[in-house]
C-alpha positions as CSV (number, residue, x, y, z in Angstrom):
1,M,224.9,249.5,-60.3
2,T,227.2,246.8,-59.1
3,R,229.8,246.7,-56.3
4,K,233.2,245.1,-56.5
5,T,235.8,244.6,-53.9
6,G,238.9,246.6,-54.7
7,I,242.4,247.2,-53.3
8,Q,241.3,250.0,-51.0
9,G,237.8,249.0,-50.2
10,T,234.7,249.1,-52.4
11,I,234.5,250.2,-56.1
12,V,231.2,251.4,-57.4
13,T,230.7,250.6,-61.1
14,T,228.0,252.0,-63.3
15,R,228.6,250.6,-66.9
16,D,231.9,252.1,-67.9
17,K,232.2,254.5,-65.0
18,N,234.3,253.4,-62.0
19,V,234.7,255.4,-58.9
20,E,237.0,254.3,-56.1
21,S,235.9,254.9,-52.6
22,G,237.7,257.9,-51.1
23,S,237.9,261.6,-51.4
24,M,240.8,261.3,-53.8
25,S,240.1,261.3,-57.6
26,A,240.2,257.9,-59.2
27,S,243.4,258.5,-61.0
28,E,245.1,259.7,-57.9
29,S,243.8,256.8,-55.8
30,Q,245.2,254.3,-58.3
31,A,248.6,256.0,-58.3
32,E,248.6,256.2,-54.5
33,D,248.7,252.5,-54.4
34,S,250.9,252.2,-57.5
35,D,253.8,250.0,-56.7
36,G,254.3,248.1,-60.0
37,E,254.2,244.7,-58.2
38,K,252.3,241.8,-59.4
39,G,251.7,238.8,-57.3
40,P,249.0,236.9,-55.4
41,R,246.6,239.7,-55.4
42,D,246.3,239.4,-59.2
43,S,244.2,236.3,-58.6
44,L,241.7,238.5,-56.7
45,I,241.4,240.9,-59.5
46,G,239.3,239.8,-62.3
47,N,239.2,242.7,-64.7
48,N,241.6,245.2,-66.3
49,R,240.2,248.1,-64.4
50,L,241.3,246.7,-61.0
51,R,244.6,245.4,-62.4
52,E,245.4,249.1,-63.2
53,L,245.5,249.7,-59.5
54,N,248.8,247.7,-59.4
55,S,250.8,249.9,-61.7
56,Q,252.0,253.5,-61.9
57,V,249.4,254.5,-64.5
58,L,246.2,256.5,-64.6
59,A,242.8,255.1,-65.7
60,N,243.5,255.9,-69.3
61,N,246.9,254.1,-69.3
62,M,248.9,257.4,-69.0
63,P,251.9,257.4,-66.6
64,Y,251.3,259.1,-63.2
65,T,254.2,261.5,-64.1
66,I,256.3,262.0,-67.2
67,M,259.4,262.7,-65.1
68,K,262.3,260.3,-65.4
69,K,264.2,259.2,-62.3
70,S,267.1,261.6,-63.1
71,E,264.6,264.4,-63.4
72,M,263.1,263.6,-60.1
73,S,266.5,263.7,-58.5
74,F,267.1,267.1,-60.1
75,M,263.7,268.3,-58.9
76,T,264.7,267.1,-55.4
77,A,267.8,269.3,-55.5
78,I,265.8,272.3,-56.7
79,L,263.3,271.9,-53.9
80,T,266.0,271.5,-51.3
81,V,267.7,274.8,-52.4
82,I,264.3,276.5,-52.3
83,G,263.7,275.2,-48.8
84,L,267.0,276.4,-47.6
85,C,265.8,280.0,-48.0
86,S,263.4,279.2,-45.1
87,S,265.6,277.0,-42.9
88,I,268.6,279.3,-42.8
89,S,266.6,282.4,-42.2
90,M,265.7,281.6,-38.6
91,P,269.1,280.6,-37.1
92,I,271.6,282.3,-39.4
93,Y,272.0,285.3,-37.0
94,W,271.9,283.4,-33.7
95,T,275.6,283.9,-33.2
96,A,275.2,287.6,-33.6
97,L,272.4,288.0,-31.1
98,T,274.9,289.4,-28.5
99,E,276.2,292.0,-31.0
100,I,272.6,293.0,-31.9
101,Q,271.8,293.3,-28.2
102,D,274.8,295.7,-27.7
103,D,274.1,297.7,-30.8
104,F,270.4,298.4,-29.9
105,H,271.0,298.5,-26.1
106,I,268.4,295.8,-25.4
107,T,268.3,292.9,-22.9
108,A,268.9,289.3,-23.8
109,E,265.2,288.6,-23.4
110,Q,264.4,291.3,-25.9
111,A,267.0,289.9,-28.3
112,N,265.3,286.5,-28.0
113,M,262.0,288.1,-29.0
114,T,263.4,288.5,-32.5
115,V,263.6,284.7,-32.6
116,T,260.1,284.2,-31.0
117,A,258.4,286.7,-33.4
118,Y,259.9,284.9,-36.4
119,L,258.7,281.5,-35.1
120,I,255.2,282.8,-34.6
121,F,254.8,284.0,-38.2
122,Q,256.7,281.0,-39.5
123,A,253.9,279.0,-37.9
124,I,250.9,281.0,-39.1
125,A,251.8,282.2,-42.6
126,P,252.2,278.8,-44.4
127,V,248.6,277.7,-43.4
128,F,247.1,280.4,-45.5
129,I,249.8,280.8,-48.3
130,S,250.6,277.2,-48.9
131,S,246.9,276.1,-48.9
132,A,246.5,278.6,-51.8
133,G,249.0,276.5,-53.8
134,D,246.5,273.6,-53.7
135,Y,244.1,275.8,-55.7
136,F,246.1,278.3,-57.7
137,G,249.3,276.4,-58.4
138,R,252.7,276.0,-56.8
139,R,255.1,277.9,-59.1
140,P,253.6,281.4,-58.8
141,L,253.5,281.2,-55.0
142,V,257.1,280.0,-54.7
143,L,258.3,282.9,-56.8
144,F,256.1,285.3,-54.8
145,C,257.6,284.0,-51.6
146,L,261.2,284.3,-52.8
147,V,260.7,287.9,-54.0
148,G,259.4,288.8,-50.6
149,G,262.3,287.1,-48.9
150,V,264.8,289.2,-50.9
151,A,263.0,292.4,-50.0
152,A,262.7,291.6,-46.3
153,N,266.4,290.7,-46.0
154,V,267.5,293.9,-47.7
155,G,265.3,295.8,-45.2
156,L,266.9,294.0,-42.2
157,A,270.4,294.7,-43.5
158,V,269.7,298.5,-43.4
159,S,267.5,298.6,-40.2
160,N,268.6,301.0,-37.5
161,T,265.9,300.5,-34.9
162,Y,264.9,297.5,-32.8
163,W,261.2,297.6,-33.6
164,L,262.0,297.6,-37.3
165,I,264.1,294.5,-36.8
166,I,261.1,292.7,-35.1
167,L,258.7,293.9,-37.8
168,L,260.9,292.8,-40.7
169,R,261.7,289.4,-39.1
170,C,257.9,288.8,-39.1
171,V,257.7,289.9,-42.7
172,L,260.6,287.6,-43.6
173,A,258.9,284.6,-41.9
174,T,255.6,285.4,-43.7
175,F,257.3,285.1,-47.1
176,V,260.0,282.4,-46.8
177,A,258.3,280.0,-44.3
178,P,255.6,278.8,-46.7
179,T,258.3,277.4,-49.1
180,I,258.7,274.3,-46.8
181,S,255.0,273.2,-47.1
182,L,254.9,274.3,-50.8
183,N,257.8,271.9,-51.3
184,S,255.8,269.1,-49.8
185,G,252.9,269.9,-52.0
186,I,255.2,269.9,-55.1
187,T,256.7,266.6,-54.1
188,G,253.3,265.1,-53.5
189,D,252.3,266.0,-57.1
190,F,254.9,263.8,-58.8
191,T,255.4,261.0,-56.3
192,T,253.4,258.0,-55.1
193,R,253.6,256.3,-51.8
194,R,256.3,253.9,-53.2
195,N,258.9,256.6,-53.6
196,R,257.4,259.5,-51.6
197,G,259.0,258.6,-48.3
198,G,262.5,258.8,-49.8
199,I,262.1,261.9,-51.9
200,L,260.1,263.9,-49.4
201,G,262.5,262.7,-46.7
202,Y,265.4,264.0,-48.7
203,V,263.8,267.3,-49.4
204,S,262.6,267.9,-45.8
205,G,265.8,266.6,-44.3
206,F,268.4,268.3,-46.5
207,T,266.4,271.5,-46.1
208,L,266.9,271.2,-42.3
209,I,270.7,271.1,-43.0
210,G,270.3,274.9,-43.3
211,Q,269.2,275.1,-39.7
212,G,272.2,273.2,-38.6
213,L,274.8,275.0,-40.6
214,A,273.3,278.5,-40.9
215,P,274.8,279.6,-37.5
216,F,278.3,278.8,-38.9
217,L,277.6,280.9,-42.0
218,G,276.3,283.7,-39.9
219,S,279.4,283.6,-37.7
220,V,281.7,283.9,-40.7
221,F,280.0,287.0,-42.0
222,D,279.7,288.5,-38.5
223,S,283.4,287.9,-37.8
224,R,284.6,289.3,-41.1
225,W,282.2,292.3,-41.3
226,N,279.2,292.7,-38.9
227,W,275.7,291.4,-38.3
228,R,274.3,293.4,-41.2
229,A,276.4,291.3,-43.6
230,I,274.4,288.2,-42.5
231,F,271.2,289.7,-44.0
232,W,273.0,291.0,-47.1
233,F,274.2,287.4,-47.7
234,S,270.6,286.1,-47.1
235,A,269.2,288.6,-49.6
236,A,271.8,287.5,-52.2
237,F,271.1,283.9,-51.6
238,D,267.3,284.3,-51.9
239,G,267.9,286.2,-55.1
240,F,270.0,283.4,-56.6
241,V,267.4,280.8,-55.6
242,L,264.7,283.1,-57.2
243,L,266.5,282.9,-60.5
244,V,267.0,279.2,-60.2
245,A,263.3,278.6,-59.4
246,F,262.2,280.9,-62.2
247,I,264.2,278.9,-64.8
248,F,264.0,275.3,-63.5
249,L,260.8,275.0,-61.4
250,P,257.8,273.8,-63.5
251,E,254.2,274.0,-62.3
252,T,253.3,270.6,-60.9
253,R,249.7,271.0,-59.5
254,R,247.8,268.1,-61.1
255,T,244.6,270.2,-61.6
256,I,246.7,272.5,-63.9
257,V,249.3,270.3,-65.6
258,G,248.1,266.7,-64.8
259,N,251.1,264.4,-65.0
260,L,253.2,267.3,-66.4
261,S,252.2,266.4,-70.0
262,V,249.5,269.1,-70.1
263,P,250.9,272.5,-71.4
264,P,250.0,275.2,-68.8
265,K,247.7,277.9,-70.2
266,S,248.6,280.8,-67.9
267,I,251.9,282.5,-68.3
268,I,252.4,282.5,-64.5
269,H,252.5,278.7,-64.7
270,K,255.0,278.5,-67.6
271,A,258.7,278.0,-67.0
272,P,261.8,277.9,-69.3
273,I,262.4,274.3,-68.2
274,L,259.3,273.3,-70.2
275,F,261.4,273.4,-73.3
276,H,263.2,270.4,-71.9
277,Y,259.8,268.6,-71.7
278,S,258.5,269.9,-75.0
279,K,258.3,266.5,-76.7
280,R,256.4,265.1,-73.8
281,L,253.8,267.8,-73.5
282,T,251.4,265.7,-75.5
283,D,248.2,265.8,-73.4
284,K,246.6,268.7,-75.2
285,E,243.1,267.5,-74.2
286,G,243.9,267.3,-70.5
287,K,243.2,263.6,-70.0
288,S,245.6,263.4,-67.1
289,L,244.2,266.4,-65.3
290,E,243.0,265.8,-61.8
291,R,239.5,266.9,-61.0
292,K,239.3,270.3,-59.5
293,S,237.7,270.7,-56.1
294,E,234.2,272.0,-56.4
295,T,234.5,274.1,-53.3
296,K,235.9,277.7,-53.4
297,F,239.3,278.5,-52.0
298,N,239.1,278.7,-48.2
299,P,242.3,279.7,-46.5
300,F,241.0,278.1,-43.3
301,R,240.4,274.7,-44.9
302,P,243.6,273.1,-43.5
303,F,242.2,273.4,-40.0
304,M,239.3,271.2,-41.0
305,L,241.8,268.3,-41.2
306,L,242.2,268.5,-37.5
307,R,238.8,266.9,-37.2
308,E,240.6,263.7,-37.9
309,L,242.0,262.5,-34.6
310,E,245.0,260.8,-36.1
311,I,246.3,264.1,-37.7
312,T,246.3,265.9,-34.3
313,L,247.9,262.9,-32.5
314,I,250.7,262.8,-35.1
315,L,251.3,266.5,-35.2
316,L,251.5,267.1,-31.4
317,P,254.4,264.7,-30.6
318,C,256.4,265.6,-33.7
319,S,256.1,269.3,-33.0
320,L,257.3,268.7,-29.4
321,F,260.3,266.9,-30.8
322,F,261.0,269.8,-33.1
323,A,260.7,272.3,-30.3
324,T,263.1,270.4,-28.1
325,W,265.6,270.3,-31.0
326,T,265.2,274.1,-31.6
327,M,265.7,274.8,-27.9
328,S,268.9,272.8,-27.9
329,Q,270.3,274.9,-30.8
330,V,269.5,278.1,-28.9
331,S,271.1,276.8,-25.7
332,L,274.2,275.7,-27.6
333,T,274.7,279.3,-28.9
334,T,274.2,281.1,-25.6
335,S,276.1,278.5,-23.5
336,L,279.2,278.5,-25.7
337,S,279.3,282.3,-25.8
338,R,278.5,282.9,-22.1
339,D,280.0,279.9,-20.3
340,Y,282.8,278.9,-22.6
341,H,283.7,282.4,-23.9
342,Y,283.7,281.3,-27.5
343,S,283.9,283.8,-30.3
344,S,281.0,283.9,-32.8
345,L,283.2,282.1,-35.3
346,K,284.1,279.3,-32.9
347,V,280.4,279.0,-31.9
348,G,279.5,278.7,-35.6
349,L,282.1,276.0,-36.1
350,C,280.5,274.0,-33.3
351,F,277.3,273.9,-35.3
352,F,279.0,271.5,-37.8
353,A,278.1,268.7,-35.3
354,P,274.3,269.1,-35.6
355,G,274.7,270.2,-39.2
356,M,276.4,267.0,-40.3
357,S,273.9,265.0,-38.2
358,T,271.0,266.4,-40.3
359,I,272.7,265.0,-43.4
360,F,273.2,261.5,-41.9
361,G,269.8,261.6,-40.3
362,T,268.1,262.6,-43.5
363,I,269.8,259.9,-45.6
364,F,268.9,257.3,-42.9
365,S,265.3,258.3,-42.6
366,G,264.7,258.6,-46.4
367,K,266.1,255.1,-47.1
368,S,264.3,253.7,-44.0
369,L,260.9,255.1,-45.0
370,N,261.2,253.6,-48.5
371,W,262.5,250.2,-47.3
372,I,259.9,249.8,-44.6
373,Y,257.1,250.8,-47.0
374,K,258.2,248.2,-49.5
375,K,258.5,245.5,-46.9
376,R,255.1,246.2,-45.4
377,K,253.5,246.6,-48.8
378,N,254.8,243.2,-49.9
379,A,253.4,241.7,-46.7
380,Y,250.1,243.3,-47.5
381,I,250.1,241.8,-51.0
382,K,250.8,238.4,-49.6
383,K,247.9,238.8,-47.2
384,L,245.6,239.7,-50.2
385,G,246.7,236.4,-51.8
386,D,245.7,234.5,-48.7
387,L,242.2,235.9,-48.5
388,K,239.3,233.8,-49.7
389,S,237.0,235.0,-52.4
390,G,234.3,237.4,-51.1
391,Q,236.2,238.5,-48.0
392,N,236.5,242.2,-47.4
393,I,239.9,243.6,-48.3
394,P,241.2,246.0,-45.6
395,P,242.9,249.3,-46.7
396,F,246.7,249.3,-46.7
397,D,247.8,250.6,-43.2
398,I,250.0,253.5,-44.2
399,I,250.1,254.9,-40.7
400,R,251.8,251.8,-39.3
401,A,254.1,251.6,-42.2
402,R,255.4,255.1,-41.5
403,L,255.4,255.0,-37.7
404,C,256.6,251.5,-36.9
405,F,260.3,252.4,-36.8
406,S,259.9,255.7,-34.9
407,V,260.6,254.4,-31.3
408,G,264.4,253.8,-31.8
409,P,265.4,257.2,-33.1
410,T,263.1,259.1,-30.7
411,A,264.5,257.1,-27.8
412,I,268.0,258.2,-28.8
413,M,266.8,261.8,-29.0
414,V,265.3,261.6,-25.4
415,A,268.4,260.1,-23.8
416,S,270.6,262.6,-25.6
417,C,268.3,265.5,-24.7
418,I,268.4,264.9,-20.9
419,T,272.2,264.2,-20.9
420,Y,272.8,267.3,-23.0
421,G,271.0,269.5,-20.6
422,W,273.0,268.3,-17.5
423,C,276.3,268.5,-19.4
424,L,275.6,272.2,-20.3
425,E,274.6,272.7,-16.6
426,Y,277.9,271.4,-15.3
427,K,280.0,272.8,-18.1
428,E,281.3,269.5,-19.3
429,P,283.9,269.4,-22.1
430,V,282.6,270.9,-25.4
431,A,283.4,267.7,-27.3
432,V,280.9,265.8,-25.1
433,I,278.3,268.4,-25.6
434,L,278.8,268.4,-29.4
435,V,278.5,264.6,-29.5
436,L,275.2,264.8,-27.6
437,S,274.0,267.5,-30.0
438,F,274.9,265.3,-32.9
439,L,272.9,262.3,-31.4
440,L,269.9,264.5,-30.4
441,T,269.7,265.9,-34.0
442,F,270.1,262.4,-35.6
443,G,267.3,261.1,-33.4
444,V,264.9,263.9,-34.2
445,M,265.4,263.8,-38.0
446,Y,263.4,260.6,-38.4
447,T,260.1,261.9,-37.0
448,L,260.7,265.3,-38.6
449,N,260.7,263.5,-42.0
450,V,257.9,261.1,-41.1
451,A,255.4,263.7,-40.2
452,P,255.2,265.6,-43.6
453,T,255.4,262.3,-45.5
454,L,252.5,260.7,-43.6
455,L,250.4,263.9,-44.0
456,V,250.8,263.8,-47.7
457,D,250.1,260.1,-47.8
458,L,246.8,260.7,-46.0
459,H,245.8,263.8,-47.9
460,P,247.6,263.9,-51.3
461,R,245.0,266.3,-52.8
462,E,245.7,268.9,-50.0
463,S,249.4,268.2,-49.6
464,G,250.3,271.9,-49.3
465,G,247.6,272.6,-46.7
466,S,248.2,269.5,-44.7
467,T,252.0,270.0,-44.4
468,S,251.4,273.7,-43.5
469,L,249.6,272.3,-40.4
470,N,252.8,270.4,-39.6
471,N,254.6,273.7,-39.9
472,L,252.0,275.5,-37.7
473,F,252.3,273.0,-34.9
474,R,256.1,272.6,-34.8
475,C,256.9,276.3,-35.2
476,G,254.1,277.3,-32.8
477,M,255.4,274.9,-30.2
478,S,258.9,276.1,-30.7
479,A,257.8,279.7,-30.3
480,I,256.2,278.9,-27.0
481,F,259.2,277.1,-25.6
482,V,261.9,279.4,-27.0
483,S,260.1,282.4,-25.5
484,C,260.1,280.6,-22.1
485,I,263.6,279.1,-22.2
486,S,265.2,281.9,-20.2
487,K,262.7,281.7,-17.4
488,M,262.8,277.9,-17.4
489,N,266.5,277.9,-17.0
490,Q,266.3,280.3,-14.2
491,S,263.7,278.3,-12.4
492,M,264.9,274.7,-13.1
493,S,268.5,275.1,-14.4
494,L,269.5,273.9,-17.8
495,G,269.6,270.3,-16.6
496,G,266.1,270.6,-15.2
497,T,264.8,272.2,-18.4
498,Y,266.0,269.4,-20.7
499,T,264.9,266.8,-18.2
500,L,261.4,268.2,-18.4
501,M,261.6,268.3,-22.2
502,G,262.8,264.7,-22.3
503,G,259.8,263.7,-20.1
504,L,257.4,265.5,-22.4
505,C,259.0,263.8,-25.4
506,I,258.5,260.4,-23.7
507,I,254.8,261.2,-23.5
508,G,255.0,262.1,-27.2
509,I,256.5,258.7,-28.0
510,V,253.7,257.0,-26.2
511,I,251.1,258.9,-28.1
512,L,252.7,257.9,-31.4
513,Q,252.7,254.2,-30.3
514,V,249.0,254.5,-29.4
515,V,248.3,255.9,-32.9
516,M,250.2,253.1,-34.5
517,L,248.6,250.3,-32.4
518,D,245.1,251.7,-33.2
519,S,246.0,252.4,-36.9
520,K,243.8,249.7,-38.4
521,K,240.7,251.2,-36.8
522,L,241.8,254.7,-37.8
523,M,242.4,253.7,-41.4
524,E,239.0,251.9,-41.6
525,K,237.3,255.0,-40.2
526,K,239.1,257.1,-42.8
527,R,238.0,254.8,-45.6
528,L,234.4,255.0,-44.5
529,R,234.6,258.8,-44.3
530,E,236.0,258.9,-47.8
531,L,233.4,256.5,-49.1
532,A,230.6,258.6,-47.6
533,Y,232.2,261.7,-49.2
534,Q,232.5,260.0,-52.6
535,Q,228.9,258.8,-52.5
536,A,227.7,262.3,-51.6
537,T,229.6,263.9,-54.6
538,V,228.9,261.3,-57.3
């Protein structure tokens, strides 16, 4: 047995068997650093095996994915539409909360419980359902979730009791919420770090457009008919997306279809879109398949990732930012209705401000993530060229690459958050409030897209489970603060509430900076953990 220094640490070679250090499979590890560049580090690489680490190919010279660029763009659109089923479900009826309150003769706090109950199940369900996608495949779970979404929305549309509304909102969240983390898992299957930031940023960000524009859609249906029409529309939309997913969403799990060139064996993994790829389904022997995990399916496995300190320290601040944004949307609805006496339609129109901001913020964050990654990766390559022979090669610092630009957008979010609260408190002109809502949303979009991207970067083999943790933290945090927002406003006023949230967000920014400054040590510890795991399983 000999040891050779490789791009991500040590490579153990036994004759013709090469195993890269890390818990990822060899093919996946290569593709995770596959950037297609050649430069100074080629001089450090003395054989074809290591040179393969520089290109988007697997160990057997097969491409990491058979998807073309245009097909990746189409897939991005499909995943965005699927994700909208989740993002519109929570806020689409916010503008009708007052009407629901009157119809069922309940208090405002009881009406807000329908939001809190949804957030609780939105936080919990994806951890168990999405992690199953890492074992059983993505496509069947996506279709299962969409079928459940249609049924739950139909039930909500015909409900006549308050307790049934609460129950079915929980059921709805259980089915549609996992589509967000399933989307991250699917994206991780056909992307590498080079393009993952942009594609996953677009999928996550454009999905959040639903949360910004859904209140407007809800206000249109509520004004024209009543609050029940909102859920009939949601059922119809979920049904349409179910049809689209059934036809156009292929199975992407790499243990089942490899780089998509392996024909799926089970009917639940087959899709009509495979006829489009028929000439490229050439890997009959499964050479591009990723090695399956030797452990049995464990729905609690995602929680094991929390043993890694960097995961927890990334999730906590980002979930706090998301909770602050969600609170701002709830406050916008109630303040415009109560203090400015806006109709539900006018309230919905006001949500165009944060809705458009999600679009701009998504495009900005997606392009920024890709640009920063390429810039830092080029600097890493240059550093490799400057190293002397025999020196240890450090792992690429993906944590710093993803977090280094986060201060600016989050600072905008904090400043807007505090000002937004006091403007609502003193009933400043609506135009000022909407501008601040736009800026707050724009600022928060960057970290909302960074979190799932970085989690998939760190754990590509468990992309569904890892991103479901992101969902658990941010929706759980939102549920806590949304359930307390009425009491917070009564005790501290709106201005005081958002000043407190701004202060907590500042602490979150500091935590992210500490993670970034200590990222080299964290990456080295991660490499050693993966090396120990690899040696234990070889």
